[in-house]
N, C-alpha and C positions, 0 to 999 in steps of 0.2 A: 504494499500500497505507499503509493507516496505521501512525504510528507507535506504537513501544512503548512510548513512555514515559506515564507516568497523567498525566502534566502538563505544559504547554505555556507560556511563556511568552513571546509575541509584542513584540520592540524594534526600534521605528521610532527608527533612530541619523542623529544631525543633529552637525555640527561644536560646539555649544554645552550640547545637549539630547538628552535621547531618550525616548521616549512606549512606556507599558507596557501590555500588555494581555496578563489570567490568566486562564486556561480556568478555574482555581477562585478567581478574581473575588476574590483576597484583596490581589493589589498591582496597583495601576494608578495613572494619572497621571504625571506628567513629572515630570521631574529633572536636576541639571545630569550634562553628561557626562563626569565626572569621577571618578578613580581615587576618592575617599571618599565621592562621593554613592553610586555602585554598591554600592562595600561596605558599609554602612552602609544605604541604603534598598530594599535588592534583594537583592542574596546575601545577609547573614546573615538577614533573613527565610525564606530558602528552607530549610525543613527537612529534608524528605525528598528528598537532590541524589542521592542514586543514582537518581530517578526520576522527577525533573524533567529538562526541558530545554529550554536559551534559545535562542533561534534571533534572528536579525536577517537585512539584510541585505549584503553586501558595497556599501560606500561610497568605497572609496579610500583606506584606512585609519581611517576615525572611528570603526572599530567596535572597533577594535585594545584600547582600553579597557575597555569592555563583556568581550571574549574572555579577555584578559586577567586580569580581575578573575574570572568564570567559571571560567577553570582554575586560579584560587588558593584557591579556597571547594571544589574539588571539583566542580563543575555541569558537567554534559554542554551543550556549546554546539555550534551550527552556526551556518554564516554561507550565507545563499542566494543562485544568482543572480539579482537586481532582474529581467531580463527571466522570469527562471522563474516569480516572485511576481505579476508584470504579468500573464502570461498564466494563471496562475492564478486571479486575481483577475478577469480578462475572461469566464473561461470560468464563472463564478458570480455573474455579472451584480454585482458591483462597480465602479463606474464613476466614483463618485465618488475625491476625492482630497482627502482631510487627514491632518496625521499620527495623530490617533487613530483614523480609520480604517483606517490603512496599519500599524498597529500592530496591531488585531484581523485582516487580512488575514495580517499573516504570521504570526499564530496559529493560523490557521486552516492556513495552510499547513503548517506543523510537524505541524500534529494528522493532519491527511489524507497528506502527503505523505511517504516514506520518504526520509533525508537522511544525509549525512555528517557526524560528528563534526570539529567543527574540529580541529589536532591541537596542540597546545603549544608557542609560541614558544622557541627559544633565547637568552639574552643577547644571544648573534652573530647573532642573524637579526633581533632586536628592531633591536639598533644599527645593522645594515643595512638595515633599512626604515628607521628614522628620517633615513638620511645619505641615503638614495635622496631620501626626500618632502623634507626639507631644500633637496636638490642642485634639483630641481624649480621649489620656491622661489624660490629662487636667480637661476634663467635667465627666472622670469616676472618677480622684481623688474628684472634688468637689463634686460631687454626694455622696462619700463615708461618706468625712468628713460632710455632711449637714446632715447625718443617722445618726453618733457617735452624733452631737449635740442634734438631736434630743432625744438622749436616756442616751443625760448626765444630772445628777443634780446639779451636783457639778459647784460651779464657777470659781475654778482656771482654772480647767479643760475646762470648754464652753469658759473661755479667752482663751486658747490657742489656741482652736479647730477654734475658731472665727478668731484669728489672721490667725494661717495656711488658713483657707478660703480667708482671705484678700488676702494674698501672692499668692494664685493659682489663685484668680480672676482679679488681674493683671498682672498674666504672661497669661493669656486666654485672655486680653486684650491684649497685647504686641502680641501674636504668630498674633492673628487676623490682627493686623496693617500692620504684615513684610507677612500674606500672601495678603494682597490688595495689597501693595506694589509692589509684586514678580510680581503677575497677572498683575499690569498694566502694568511693566515695558515687560514681555512675551508680551503683548497684542499688543504693538508697532509692532514686528518681525510677530507676527501669531494671523490672525484676530481669530482665531478660541479658543485662550485663552478667548478672552470673554464669551465665554460658562461659564469657571470654572469658571469665579467671579461670573455668575450669581447665578451659584448651591453655592457655597460657601456663597455669602449673603443671599441667598435665606435660608438656611440650617437650620433645625431648629435645638434649643439649648436645651440641656435639663433643666427642671428648678432648680434653687436652692437658 
C-alpha cells in the first residue's frame, strides 16, 4: 500500500554520516551524522512537516540521532527493517550497492510500502539504550584487551594491559549498577520493565 505522505526522504545511516534521497529532489547528498548537522542541513529545510516522511533503516543505534532530531522538529519518521528493504530492492531489480543507491531505495520503499512511525523515546529510554550500548562496547574492549594480554610477554606491556582491564571491568560494574537502578526506577511506573530487568540480569557476559 503506497504511503499517505506527499514527500518521502530516504536516509542511509552510517556511524559518521548519512546519505539523503528526497522524493522532491530538494535535499540530497551526504552530511555528518550529528545532531547539529541533521538539524541544520535536513530538518530545518523541511517546510511541510506534516506531510513529509523521513525514513531510514535500523542500524543498531546509529539511527537514533536522526530519529530524535525528526521528533524534535515534529517530522514523521519511520525506521524500517533492513531485511524488508533488501527484499524490496531485489524485487525491483536493484542489485548494486552504494550509500547513495541505498538512500534512493529507502526513499522508494517509504513511498511504496506502508510503514509504522517510530515512537518518540523518553529520556529514560534514551539513557537505557545508551547504557546498554556502552555495556556492549565495554565487553568488546575487555575481550580485545584479554586477547592482547595472552599475546604479550613483556612485563611492562602486560602491566599496562592489566591496568586497562581493571579500569574497563570497573566501568562495566558501574554500567551494570546504573542499568539496574534505572530499570528499578522505571519498573515503579511500568510493570513491563520488569521483563527488561530479568533479561539484563540473566544476559550472559563474555568470559574474561
